[in-house]
N, C-alpha and C positions, 0 to 999 in steps of 0.2 A: 359907295360897295357898291360892286360889281366883276363879271365874272370878267377876268385880261384876258384866257385864255379857255379850250372849253375840250377834251385831251381824252381820246376810248383807245386801247387797241384790246389784240390777242393774245392767248398765252403761247406762249413759243419752247422749244428746246435749247437751253444753251451746255455745254460747259461750265463747272466749278468742281474745283480741288481733282481733278480726277474723272468724274461722272458727270450723267446729265441731269439736270433738275428744268421743272416747267412752268413759269413765270408767268405772271401777265403784268408786270411791274412796264414793262416796254410801254410807255401811251404816246399816240401823238396826233400835234394839233389837227383838231377839222372845224372847217367852218360848215355855217349854215346852221339849218336847227339842227338837231340830235331828241329824241323823244327821246324821254326822259318814266321810265318803268319804276315798281317798284324793288323792285330785286338790282337793276341797274340802269345806263344811260344805251340806245343801243349801239352795234361794236365793239359797245364795250365788254367783259368777259376775267372770270379769274380760274388761276387752276386747283387752290385748293380752299375750296367751300369750306372745312372747318377755320377756319383763320380770315378769312377772305370773306370780301362779298357777304354775300340777305338778307337781309330789313336792314341791320342796325346801323348795316356799312356798304352800303347803294351807292353811297358817292364817298368820293374823299376829296376832300379841300387843300388846298395847300398855298399858302399868300406870298406871291407872284415878289412883298417885301424882305423875306426871308435870303432871296437870290442873293441880295450884294451881300449876303453877311457868305453865303461858301463862298463868292467867289474871294473876298478876302482867304476864305481857312483854307481852301483850298484850293491854293491860286495856282496857275497855266493849265485848270483843272477845266474844259468845255462842260458848261453845264443849261442845256438845249431847254426850254421848258419844255415843265411835263416830266425831269429826269426823277421826282422823288414818285413818281407814280400818281400821283395827284392826279384828278379827275377833272374839281374846276381849280383854277388858275386865280387864285384871285386877288381882288387888290381891295383893303377896306378894311380886315376881318380878322382879327390878330389872337393872341390866343387867351388875353388878360381882355377883351373887351367881351366874347364869345363865347356864353355857357350853357352849359348842358341845358340839352329842353329849351332853348332861342329857337321860337319857330321863322322862316321869313322865310317870301315870295320871291320865285325868279323864274322869270320868261312866265309859261301858263300854268307853274308847278310849288309845288309847297313844297315843302322840309324842316324840318328840323332834324337840332346838333344832336347827338348821341352819344360820342364819345372821344377824348384824344386820339391819335397815332401814335401803338405800338411796336414801334419796326420789325420787323424779322430778319433773316439772315440776306434774304433773298433783298437789299435794300443793298448789302454790300456785293449781291454777285450785280446789279443796276453800275453800282460804282468800280466792281475791281476793287475794293477795297476792304480787307478784312474787317479793320475798324472801324469802319460807318456809322452801322451801328448805335458803335458806343456812345462814338461824335452828336453821330443827333439824338441820341435818347438824354447825351446832356449838353443839348443845346437847347432846349424848351421849345426848340422849337422842329411843333406836332407835326399842329395844324388838327381836320380833326375831321370825323368822319357825320354823314347826313340818312336818314330815314328818310321815307319820299311817303309823305302825309298823304299829298295831292298828286297825282301824273301830270305832265304835258310837257310842251315843249321848250329846251333852253339852246341861247347860245352865245359863241364870245361877245363883251358886247350886254349885256340883258344885266340890269341893275336887280340890287340885291338888298328888297325892303325888311324892315322887319312888322312882321306878327303880332309876334308877343316874344315879352320878356318871361322867361320861369324864373317864378316869385324865389328861390332857391338865393337866387344870383350866385351858380358858385361856376368859375369862369377855367374856363382849359387849363390856361395858367399854376389855377389852383389846385385843380385833379394830377398834372404834373406834378409840379411840387409834392403833394403827400404823399405819391406813387413812388418818390423816389428819397421818399425822407425815412431817418431810419426810425431818432424820438420824433412825440409829438403832442403840446403843450395843447390846455386846455382850449384853445379855441381853434386848433388840428381837432379833436375828437370830437367838438360842437361840430363842422363843415363834415367830419364824415357820418356824424349823425342825420341830417343836411341829404348827403347824396340819397342816402334812404331814398328821400321823399322826392325825388326824381320818378318821374314816368316813363320816359328817352333812355334816361338809365339802362344798359342789360345786365342782367337780373346774376351774368358769370361777376361783373365788378362791385354788383351791390352784397356779396358772398365774399369776393376779396377780402373789400371794407370790412367785413363785418367777419373776419378773422383778425383785421387789424385790433379793429376794438377790443376783439373778442382781448389781444393780445396785453394790450392796455391793462388789462383791468386783472392781469394774474403776477 
C-alpha cells in the first residue's frame, strides 16, 4: 500500500451553465515532501468549507486501480492523475478492504479513515459532464477521506502501513451500500447500529443513519 501520486491545488473560478463557480477540485501532482497538517496539505485548499475540507476531510484518497474502470466507462476521455480531486492517489487501498476508523502511518504522519466521498456537482464541472455525479455514485468507487491524527511530511511513493484496524470492521464499501439502499435486512440494521460506535465517523453521518434506523421501526 502506498501513495502513487500526491496532488494539491487551490480554488479557481470556472464557468458552469453560464455562471461562475469557485472550486478546488483541480489538483496537480507534486514532487518532493509536503507537510500534512490538521486541516490539509500545504499548497492545497478547498473553496467551500461547509462541505469540503475540515478535520474530517483533511485528505481525500482515490485508488489508482479505479482509473482503468473509468477509462472503459468514459472512452476517449483523458484522465490525468488527480482528475477526481484526490490528494492521495493510492495503490492497494480499495473500498472493500478499508474500514471506517482504520488508522494508518504514511511518511511521518498518522491518519484515520473517516468517511467515503459523497460527490457533489463540482465533480460534474471537472468532467464537464452533468451525469458524472450519478455515474460516480452508482459505481461504488468512492474513495475515502482521512483525518490527521499526527501531522508530518508525506510524498509520492510513501508506504501506507496499518497502525490499527477499527474493531467494528465496517468497510467503505459497506457504508456505500447502506447509503444507496432502499430497504434493509437484519444484518444491515445491525451494521447501522454498529456505525454509532465508530469514533472517527462524523456526527452528521451518525445522525443520518439514526434517522434511517428510526424509519425501520415505524
